[in-house]
BALUM-706435 format. One record per residue (C-alpha): residue number from 0; x, z, y; residue in one letter. Coordinates in steps of 0.1 Angstrom, whole numbers, plus 5000, padded with zeros to 4 digits. Each point is the difference from the previous one (the first is absolute). Layout:
% residues N
+------+------+------+------+------+
: resi :   px :   pz :   py : resn :
+------+------+------+------+------+
:  NUM :    X :    Z :    Y :    A :
...
+------+------+------+------+------+
This chain:
% residues 367
+------+------+------+------+------+
: resi :   px :   pz :   py : resn :
+------+------+------+------+------+
:    0 : 7080 : 3897 : 6796 :    M :
:    1 : 5009 : 5039 : 5010 :    Q :
:    2 : 5026 : 4999 : 5027 :    I :
:    3 : 5030 : 5027 : 4994 :    E :
:    4 : 5003 : 5026 : 5024 :    S :
:    5 : 5033 : 4998 : 5013 :    S :
:    6 : 4998 : 5038 : 5010 :    R :
:    7 : 5018 : 5012 : 4966 :    P :
:    8 : 5027 : 4973 : 5006 :    R :
:    9 : 5008 : 5013 : 5035 :    R :
:   10 : 4998 : 5037 : 4988 :    V :
:   11 : 5022 : 4992 : 4969 :    F :
:   12 : 5031 : 4980 : 5027 :    A :
:   13 : 4995 : 5029 : 5022 :    V :
:   14 : 5005 : 5028 : 4973 :    T :
:   15 : 5030 : 4977 : 4985 :    L :
:   16 : 5015 : 4996 : 5033 :    L :
:   17 : 5000 : 5038 : 5007 :    A :
:   18 : 5015 : 5008 : 4968 :    A :
:   19 : 5028 : 4973 : 5006 :    V :
:   20 : 5007 : 5015 : 5035 :    M :
:   21 : 4999 : 5036 : 4986 :    S :
:   22 : 5028 : 4990 : 4974 :    C :
:   23 : 5020 : 4984 : 5026 :    A :
:   24 : 4995 : 5030 : 5023 :    A :
:   25 : 5011 : 5027 : 4971 :    T :
:   26 : 5028 : 4975 : 4985 :    G :
:   27 : 4979 : 5003 : 4968 :    A :
:   28 : 5001 : 4969 : 4976 :    P :
:   29 : 4971 : 4976 : 5004 :    A :
:   30 : 4999 : 4996 : 4965 :    E :
:   31 : 5011 : 5021 : 4971 :    E :
:   32 : 5031 : 4994 : 4983 :    F :
:   33 : 5006 : 5000 : 4964 :    R :
:   34 : 5032 : 4993 : 4982 :    W :
:   35 : 5000 : 4969 : 4977 :    E :
:   36 : 5011 : 5007 : 4966 :    T :
:   37 : 5023 : 4974 : 4978 :    A :
:   38 : 5017 : 5002 : 4968 :    S :
:   39 : 5038 : 5008 : 5002 :    P :
:   40 : 5009 : 4966 : 4981 :    S :
:   41 : 4983 : 4978 : 5029 :    S :
:   42 : 5020 : 5018 : 5028 :    L :
:   43 : 5030 : 4995 : 4976 :    G :
:   44 : 5005 : 5037 : 4990 :    M :
:   45 : 5009 : 5014 : 4968 :    D :
:   46 : 4971 : 5021 : 4991 :    E :
:   47 : 5019 : 5018 : 4974 :    S :
:   48 : 5024 : 5013 : 5027 :    K :
:   49 : 4972 : 5011 : 5022 :    L :
:   50 : 4979 : 5021 : 4972 :    H :
:   51 : 5038 : 5017 : 4994 :    E :
:   52 : 5002 : 5011 : 5035 :    A :
:   53 : 4958 : 5009 : 5001 :    R :
:   54 : 5009 : 5023 : 4966 :    D :
:   55 : 5029 : 5017 : 5017 :    Y :
:   56 : 4977 : 5006 : 5032 :    A :
:   57 : 4977 : 5016 : 4977 :    L :
:   58 : 5026 : 5027 : 4986 :    T :
:   59 : 4986 : 5016 : 5034 :    G :
:   60 : 4965 : 4988 : 4996 :    G :
:   61 : 4982 : 4986 : 5029 :    G :
:   62 : 4992 : 4969 : 5014 :    S :
:   63 : 5016 : 4967 : 5012 :    G :
:   64 : 4999 : 4967 : 5011 :    Y :
:   65 : 5025 : 4972 : 4998 :    I :
:   66 : 4995 : 4966 : 5021 :    L :
:   67 : 5018 : 4967 : 5005 :    R :
:   68 : 4989 : 4972 : 5021 :    H :
:   69 : 4970 : 5024 : 5013 :    G :
:   70 : 4986 : 5001 : 4965 :    K :
:   71 : 4996 : 5031 : 4977 :    L :
:   72 : 5015 : 4991 : 4970 :    V :
:   73 : 5003 : 5038 : 4983 :    V :
:   74 : 4981 : 5030 : 5009 :    S :
:   75 : 4996 : 5034 : 4980 :    W :
:   76 : 4981 : 5034 : 5009 :    G :
:   77 : 4973 : 5003 : 5024 :    D :
:   78 : 5004 : 4979 : 5030 :    P :
:   79 : 4978 : 5021 : 5022 :    K :
:   80 : 5012 : 5034 : 4995 :    R :
:   81 : 5017 : 5017 : 5026 :    L :
:   82 : 5036 : 5013 : 4996 :    Y :
:   83 : 5020 : 5025 : 5021 :    D :
:   84 : 5027 : 4975 : 5011 :    L :
:   85 : 5025 : 5026 : 5013 :    K :
:   86 : 5029 : 4982 : 5017 :    S :
:   87 : 4985 : 4968 : 4995 :    T :
:   88 : 4981 : 5011 : 5033 :    T :
:   89 : 5034 : 4994 : 5020 :    K :
:   90 : 5000 : 4961 : 4990 :    S :
:   91 : 4962 : 4998 : 5009 :    I :
:   92 : 5003 : 5020 : 5031 :    G :
:   93 : 5032 : 4982 : 5015 :    V :
:   94 : 4977 : 4969 : 5004 :    T :
:   95 : 4986 : 5016 : 5029 :    A :
:   96 : 5036 : 4999 : 5016 :    L :
:   97 : 4997 : 4961 : 4997 :    G :
:   98 : 4969 : 5004 : 5020 :    L :
:   99 : 5014 : 5022 : 5027 :    A :
:  100 : 5028 : 4977 : 5003 :    I :
:  101 : 4978 : 4967 : 5000 :    M :
:  102 : 4977 : 5018 : 5028 :    D :
:  103 : 5033 : 5007 : 5023 :    G :
:  104 : 4991 : 5039 : 4993 :    K :
:  105 : 5036 : 5007 : 4988 :    M :
:  106 : 5034 : 4984 : 4989 :    K :
:  107 : 5022 : 5015 : 4972 :    L :
:  108 : 5028 : 5005 : 5024 :    S :
:  109 : 4979 : 5024 : 5023 :    D :
:  110 : 5007 : 5037 : 4998 :    T :
:  111 : 4974 : 5018 : 4982 :    A :
:  112 : 4997 : 5026 : 5025 :    R :
:  113 : 4990 : 4972 : 5025 :    D :
:  114 : 4967 : 5001 : 4979 :    H :
:  115 : 4998 : 5035 : 4988 :    H :
:  116 : 5017 : 5025 : 5025 :    P :
:  117 : 4999 : 5030 : 4972 :    T :
:  118 : 5013 : 4978 : 4973 :    L :
:  119 : 5023 : 5025 : 4978 :    A :
:  120 : 4987 : 5029 : 5013 :    T :
:  121 : 4990 : 5025 : 4981 :    P :
:  122 : 5022 : 5012 : 4989 :    P :
:  123 : 5019 : 5013 : 5031 :    D :
:  124 : 5031 : 4997 : 4986 :    E :
:  125 : 5001 : 4962 : 5003 :    N :
:  126 : 5000 : 5005 : 5036 :    V :
:  127 : 5034 : 5016 : 5001 :    K :
:  128 : 5016 : 4967 : 4990 :    T :
:  129 : 4998 : 4964 : 5018 :    S :
:  130 : 4988 : 4985 : 4970 :    W :
:  131 : 4962 : 5000 : 5007 :    P :
:  132 : 5007 : 4979 : 5032 :    D :
:  133 : 5018 : 4975 : 4981 :    R :
:  134 : 4974 : 4992 : 4973 :    I :
:  135 : 4987 : 4966 : 5000 :    T :
:  136 : 4969 : 4981 : 4986 :    I :
:  137 : 5023 : 4981 : 4979 :    M :
:  138 : 5018 : 5034 : 4988 :    H :
:  139 : 4965 : 5013 : 4990 :    L :
:  140 : 4988 : 4970 : 4981 :    A :
:  141 : 5034 : 4995 : 4979 :    T :
:  142 : 5006 : 5038 : 4988 :    Q :
:  143 : 5027 : 5004 : 5024 :    T :
:  144 : 4988 : 5022 : 5025 :    A :
:  145 : 5012 : 5031 : 4984 :    G :
:  146 : 4970 : 5020 : 4989 :    F :
:  147 : 4999 : 5022 : 4972 :    D :
:  148 : 4975 : 4989 : 4969 :    K :
:  149 : 4968 : 5023 : 5006 :    P :
:  150 : 4974 : 4983 : 5019 :    G :
:  151 : 4996 : 5029 : 5028 :    G :
:  152 : 5021 : 5012 : 5026 :    Y :
:  153 : 5033 : 4998 : 4985 :    V :
:  154 : 5038 : 5003 : 5014 :    R :
:  155 : 5020 : 4972 : 5007 :    L :
:  156 : 5030 : 4997 : 4974 :    L :
:  157 : 5022 : 4974 : 5019 :    F :
:  158 : 5004 : 4980 : 5029 :    E :
:  159 : 4978 : 4969 : 5002 :    P :
:  160 : 5016 : 4969 : 4983 :    G :
:  161 : 5028 : 5016 : 4985 :    T :
:  162 : 4981 : 5006 : 4963 :    R :
:  163 : 4972 : 4990 : 4977 :    W :
:  164 : 4978 : 5025 : 4989 :    H :
:  165 : 4962 : 4998 : 4985 :    Y :
:  166 : 4976 : 5018 : 5019 :    S :
:  167 : 4964 : 5005 : 5007 :    D :
:  168 : 5002 : 5017 : 5032 :    S :
:  169 : 5020 : 4970 : 5017 :    G :
:  170 : 4971 : 4975 : 4991 :    P :
:  171 : 4974 : 5028 : 5011 :    N :
:  172 : 5017 : 4997 : 5033 :    W :
:  173 : 4998 : 4965 : 5002 :    L :
:  174 : 4960 : 5001 : 4991 :    A :
:  175 : 4999 : 5026 : 5029 :    E :
:  176 : 5017 : 4974 : 5026 :    C :
:  177 : 4978 : 4972 : 4990 :    I :
:  178 : 4968 : 5025 : 5003 :    T :
:  179 : 5011 : 5008 : 5035 :    L :
:  180 : 5010 : 4963 : 5008 :    A :
:  181 : 4964 : 4991 : 4991 :    Y :
:  182 : 4984 : 5032 : 5011 :    K :
:  183 : 4980 : 4993 : 4967 :    Q :
:  184 : 4998 : 5011 : 4966 :    D :
:  185 : 5024 : 4980 : 4977 :    V :
:  186 : 4973 : 4994 : 4973 :    W :
:  187 : 4975 : 4989 : 5023 :    K :
:  188 : 5027 : 4975 : 5017 :    L :
:  189 : 5010 : 4988 : 4964 :    M :
:  190 : 4965 : 4998 : 4987 :    S :
:  191 : 4990 : 4976 : 5030 :    E :
:  192 : 5031 : 4981 : 5002 :    R :
:  193 : 5011 : 4994 : 4964 :    V :
:  194 : 4978 : 5017 : 4973 :    F :
:  195 : 4969 : 4984 : 5012 :    S :
:  196 : 5013 : 4967 : 4999 :    P :
:  197 : 5013 : 5002 : 4966 :    L :
:  198 : 4967 : 5014 : 4989 :    G :
:  199 : 5010 : 5034 : 4994 :    I :
:  200 : 4974 : 5025 : 5005 :    T :
:  201 : 4998 : 5038 : 4996 :    E :
:  202 : 4991 : 4999 : 4966 :    T :
:  203 : 5033 : 4982 : 4994 :    D :
:  204 : 5024 : 5021 : 5022 :    L :
:  205 : 4997 : 5034 : 5017 :    T :
:  206 : 5026 : 5018 : 5022 :    W :
:  207 : 4999 : 5037 : 5002 :    R :
:  208 : 5008 : 5021 : 5032 :    R :
:  209 : 5036 : 5014 : 5001 :    N :
:  210 : 5006 : 5026 : 4974 :    A :
:  211 : 5032 : 5014 : 5016 :    Y :
:  212 : 4989 : 5001 : 5037 :    R :
:  213 : 4970 : 5007 : 5022 :    P :
:  214 : 4974 : 4978 : 4994 :    A :
:  215 : 5000 : 4985 : 5038 :    E :
:  216 : 5024 : 4991 : 5024 :    I :
:  217 : 4987 : 4996 : 5034 :    D :
:  218 : 4966 : 5002 : 4986 :    G :
:  219 : 5005 : 4969 : 4977 :    I :
:  220 : 4999 : 5003 : 4963 :    P :
:  221 : 5035 : 5002 : 4988 :    R :
:  222 : 5011 : 4979 : 4967 :    R :
:  223 : 5031 : 4999 : 4980 :    E :
:  224 : 5026 : 4973 : 4989 :    F :
:  225 : 5016 : 5022 : 4976 :    G :
:  226 : 4970 : 5004 : 4976 :    S :
:  227 : 4960 : 4998 : 5002 :    G :
:  228 : 4985 : 4970 : 4991 :    I :
:  229 : 4980 : 4997 : 4968 :    S :
:  230 : 4992 : 4964 : 4989 :    A :
:  231 : 4987 : 4978 : 4973 :    N :
:  232 : 5026 : 4970 : 4985 :    V :
:  233 : 4977 : 4975 : 5013 :    D :
:  234 : 5007 : 5012 : 5036 :    A :
:  235 : 5038 : 5005 : 4995 :    M :
:  236 : 5001 : 4966 : 4985 :    A :
:  237 : 4982 : 4986 : 5034 :    R :
:  238 : 5027 : 5017 : 5018 :    I :
:  239 : 5029 : 4986 : 4979 :    G :
:  240 : 4985 : 4965 : 5004 :    Y :
:  241 : 5000 : 5003 : 5037 :    L :
:  242 : 5036 : 5009 : 5002 :    Y :
:  243 : 5006 : 4970 : 4974 :    L :
:  244 : 4982 : 4977 : 5024 :    R :
:  245 : 5020 : 5012 : 5032 :    G :
:  246 : 4972 : 5016 : 5014 :    G :
:  247 : 4974 : 4975 : 4997 :    S :
:  248 : 4966 : 5006 : 4983 :    W :
:  249 : 4978 : 4970 : 4995 :    Q :
:  250 : 5019 : 4981 : 5031 :    G :
:  251 : 4996 : 5030 : 5022 :    K :
:  252 : 5036 : 5016 : 5011 :    Q :
:  253 : 4990 : 5036 : 4994 :    V :
:  254 : 5034 : 5013 : 5007 :    I :
:  255 : 5032 : 4984 : 5012 :    P :
:  256 : 5022 : 4980 : 4974 :    R :
:  257 : 5035 : 5012 : 5018 :    S :
:  258 : 4986 : 5035 : 4997 :    F :
:  259 : 4995 : 4993 : 4958 :    I :
:  260 : 5034 : 4986 : 4998 :    D :
:  261 : 5017 : 5029 : 5021 :    Q :
:  262 : 4979 : 5025 : 4977 :    A :
:  263 : 5012 : 4985 : 4962 :    R :
:  264 : 5037 : 4993 : 5013 :    S :
:  265 : 5028 : 5026 : 5000 :    V :
:  266 : 5007 : 5007 : 5037 :    V :
:  267 : 5041 : 4991 : 5006 :    P :
:  268 : 5008 : 5032 : 5019 :    E :
:  269 : 4984 : 5023 : 4969 :    V :
:  270 : 5018 : 4981 : 4971 :    V :
:  271 : 5027 : 5023 : 4991 :    G :
:  272 : 4990 : 5032 : 5014 :    L :
:  273 : 5009 : 5033 : 4978 :    P :
:  274 : 4970 : 5011 : 4983 :    E :
:  275 : 4991 : 5038 : 5009 :    W :
:  276 : 4991 : 5004 : 4965 :    D :
:  277 : 5019 : 4974 : 4982 :    E :
:  278 : 4993 : 5014 : 4963 :    K :
:  279 : 4964 : 4994 : 5004 :    Q :
:  280 : 4999 : 4968 : 5022 :    Y :
:  281 : 5035 : 4984 : 4991 :    G :
:  282 : 5006 : 4972 : 5022 :    N :
:  283 : 4964 : 4997 : 5016 :    A :
:  284 : 5011 : 4992 : 5034 :    S :
:  285 : 5012 : 4968 : 4985 :    D :
:  286 : 4965 : 4990 : 4988 :    H :
:  287 : 4977 : 5013 : 5025 :    Y :
:  288 : 4980 : 4983 : 5031 :    G :
:  289 : 4973 : 5014 : 5021 :    L :
:  290 : 4986 : 5025 : 4976 :    L :
:  291 : 4998 : 4974 : 4973 :    W :
:  292 : 5026 : 5000 : 4968 :    W :
:  293 : 5016 : 4967 : 4992 :    N :
:  294 : 5024 : 4983 : 4977 :    N :
:  295 : 5024 : 4986 : 5025 :    A :
:  296 : 5033 : 5013 : 4985 :    D :
:  297 : 4988 : 4991 : 4966 :    G :
:  298 : 4999 : 5034 : 4986 :    T :
:  299 : 4972 : 4990 : 4975 :    L :
:  300 : 5017 : 4971 : 4979 :    T :
:  301 : 4974 : 4977 : 4990 :    G :
:  302 : 4976 : 5005 : 5026 :    V :
:  303 : 5004 : 4975 : 5034 :    P :
:  304 : 5019 : 5012 : 5027 :    K :
:  305 : 4975 : 4989 : 5024 :    D :
:  306 : 4976 : 5024 : 4981 :    S :
:  307 : 4982 : 5030 : 5022 :    Y :
:  308 : 4979 : 5031 : 4993 :    W :
:  309 : 4980 : 5030 : 5012 :    S :
:  310 : 5010 : 5031 : 4974 :    W :
:  311 : 4981 : 5034 : 5002 :    G :
:  312 : 5002 : 5026 : 4974 :    L :
:  313 : 4983 : 4994 : 4968 :    Y :
:  314 : 5013 : 4963 : 5004 :    E :
:  315 : 4973 : 4987 : 5024 :    S :
:  316 : 5013 : 4966 : 5004 :    L :
:  317 : 4993 : 4971 : 5025 :    I :
:  318 : 5026 : 4974 : 4989 :    V :
:  319 : 5007 : 4966 : 5016 :    V :
:  320 : 5022 : 4976 : 4986 :    I :
:  321 : 5001 : 4966 : 5027 :    P :
:  322 : 5019 : 4978 : 4980 :    G :
:  323 : 4979 : 5004 : 4970 :    L :
:  324 : 4970 : 5002 : 5019 :    D :
:  325 : 4985 : 5031 : 4983 :    I :
:  326 : 4985 : 5033 : 5011 :    V :
:  327 : 4997 : 5031 : 4977 :    V :
:  328 : 4977 : 5030 : 5007 :    A :
:  329 : 5004 : 5027 : 4978 :    R :
:  330 : 4993 : 5039 : 5001 :    A :
:  331 : 4993 : 5027 : 4974 :    G :
:  332 : 5022 : 5028 : 4990 :    E :
:  333 : 5039 : 5002 : 4999 :    S :
:  334 : 5021 : 4984 : 4973 :    W :
:  335 : 5028 : 5016 : 4979 :    K :
:  336 : 5033 : 5005 : 5016 :    R :
:  337 : 5033 : 4993 : 4984 :    G :
:  338 : 5035 : 4993 : 5011 :    E :
:  339 : 5012 : 4970 : 5022 :    G :
:  340 : 4990 : 5012 : 5038 :    G :
:  341 : 4967 : 4999 : 5022 :    H :
:  342 : 4992 : 4965 : 4993 :    Y :
:  343 : 5004 : 5000 : 4961 :    A :
:  344 : 4965 : 5009 : 4994 :    V :
:  345 : 4985 : 4971 : 5017 :    L :
:  346 : 5024 : 4976 : 4980 :    K :
:  347 : 4978 : 5000 : 4967 :    P :
:  348 : 4970 : 4991 : 5022 :    F :
:  349 : 5012 : 4975 : 5026 :    L :
:  350 : 5025 : 4980 : 4978 :    E :
:  351 : 4975 : 4985 : 4974 :    P :
:  352 : 4977 : 4988 : 5027 :    I :
:  353 : 5028 : 4983 : 5018 :    A :
:  354 : 5013 : 4985 : 4968 :    S :
:  355 : 4965 : 4988 : 4991 :    S :
:  356 : 5002 : 4972 : 5024 :    V :
:  357 : 5010 : 4971 : 4979 :    K :
:  358 : 4984 : 4971 : 5021 :    G :
:  359 : 4987 : 4994 : 5033 :    D :
:  360 : 4962 : 4991 : 5013 :    A :
:  361 : 4990 : 4990 : 5037 :    V :
:  362 : 4990 : 5028 : 5022 :    K :
:  363 : 4967 : 5004 : 5005 :    D :
:  364 : 4986 : 5023 : 5031 :    E :
:  365 : 4967 : 5021 : 4995 :    P :
:  366 : 4972 : 4984 : 5014 :    N :
+------+------+------+------+------+
């Protein structure tokens, strides 16, 4: 009888161990993750309602996923195509703030200049007030710091914490605070700590350098939170599912649940603040968290009040509905706008999804 050599087995074992250790060191998943598919009816959903939402989404073309209980029930378009997500970058980027809080790098109550001594300058006119010294990390994360809309170096419009104004510049200053706290490219930080564990690679998501400010800060690549990420809907859905599951992915706590609870909820001291541009944003201060929109005040009737979402130009959306265990990702072109306020364009998409749930099924975590 021929005796089989044990060498190939030893080589294979060593190679496998090295691969596993490499995955652990980089945060990469040991196994490739794919969404399990299911019929809407098997998860207690009305398929016709989901098709209604899909058909509305397709008035702007693009791609989309609808998931319930971690299973893909409806999809459309190309799941691998990268879309410029515009302001959805804010909601993805603020995840890095969750890491910074978890790692003890900063607190929401910190003065932003403790982390970024030149915050709010240029322009020099901002230093003529005492406002830059009063801006906190919370102000930057809730659109209450007072910065004008453009993403570059812009003037402060009002005293921090006294109004709500949708800005790209404020979130971009936040990105710089986190960059300086870690002394690391925020994209690299997020890739190692968040994207890789979720199985998101550079073929799924890219992050341009800052388009409005110098390419580097202290020799480190300068990213934006205001805009800058391009991604496919599969990657968007994974980020949404991470939030739905309280920051946990396949048994690993990637970001703190406490941070997600803050991000998705209204901030008491922000609720009721007057909007700088009320005509465009209505009562936005009553349904905004940490760079995530929400429906806490019930502005979108027919949509659960615990719903929250990212929202970028061209209607790039990551929607999380915890009470219904639903995640939605959509990217493409803009939908036609009419009367009814800034939330009205979302109603024909989100309401059919919410009303599609007619029963319930056992939650099933992904393997």
